C-alpha positions in Angstrom: -6.3 7.2 5.8 -7.9 3.9 7.0 -8.3 1.1 4.7 -8.6 -2.6 6.1 -6.6 -5.2 3.5 -7.5 -8.9 3.1 -5.1 -11.5 3.2 -6.5 -12.7 -0.2 -6.0 -8.9 -1.5 -2.7 -8.9 0.0 -1.6 -11.9 -1.6 -2.2 -10.3 -4.7 -0.5 -7.2 -4.0 3.0 -8.8 -3.0 3.0 -10.6 -6.7 4.2 -7.0 -7.6 7.4 -7.5 -6.0 10.1 -10.0 -7.9 10.3 -12.0 -4.7 8.4 -14.0 -2.1 6.8 -11.7 0.8 5.7 -13.4 4.6 3.2 -11.6 5.9 2.5 -12.7 9.5 2.4 -9.7 11.7 1.2 -6.7 11.3 5.0 -5.3 10.7 5.3 -7.4 7.5 2.2 -5.8 6.0 3.6 -2.2 6.8 7.8 -3.0 5.6 5.8 -5.0 2.4 3.2 -1.7 1.6 6.6 1.1 2.0 8.6 -1.6 -0.1 5.1 -1.3 -2.9 4.6 2.6 -2.0 8.6 3.3 -3.6 6.6 2.1 -7.3 4.3 4.6 -7.0 4.3 6.0 -9.8 3.6 10.0 -8.4 3.6 11.9 -11.4 1.8 9.4 -14.0 -1.1 8.8 -11.9 -2.9 12.3 -10.8 -2.0 12.3 -7.2 -0.8 15.9 -7.0 -4.0 16.9 -5.1 -2.6 15.1 -1.8 -0.1 17.3 -2.2 3.4 18.8 -4.2 3.2 16.8 -7.4 6.7 17.0 -7.4 7.6 15.1 -4.0 7.2 12.1 -3.1 5.5 11.4 0.3 8.3 10.0 2.7 6.2 7.8 4.0 3.4 6.1 2.8 2.3 3.1 5.4 2.0 4.8 9.1 0.7 1.9 11.3 -0.6 -1.4 10.8 -3.5 -3.4 13.5 -4.1 -7.1 12.8 -8.0 -7.8 12.7 -9.5 -11.2 11.5 -8.8 -11.9 8.3 -7.2 -9.4 7.1 -5.4 -6.2 8.8 -6.4 -2.3 9.1 -3.5 -0.2 7.2 -3.7 3.5 8.2 -1.8 4.9 4.1 -1.5 7.9 2.6 -4.5 8.3 0.4 -2.5 8.8 -3.0 -1.3 5.4 -1.2 -4.9 3.8 -1.3 -6.0 5.2 -4.3 -2.8 3.2 -5.9 -3.0 0.8 -3.7 -6.8 0.3 -5.5 -5.6 0.9 -8.6 -3.6 -2.1 -8.7 -6.5 -4.4 -7.0 -9.0 -3.2 -10.0 -6.2 -4.2 -12.9 -5.4 -7.6 -11.2 
């Protein structure tokens, strides 16, 4: 699933980690999303409709492209739901 994350949204999401995150290039964003994906509560949020609920996907971020004011991110659909939850609960 392709989603667009604005720079401001990424800064808000980076508050989920206990250290400062430098997001200057698409590879930085992809790495950050992978780390954020490790915190995703796989069994608690009803994400089983996207596959085997017991087995968390190995990767949740597949590609990231820079755009004006943000990044286009190709992510696992369940991870997109998790990001949406994090952004709306801020």
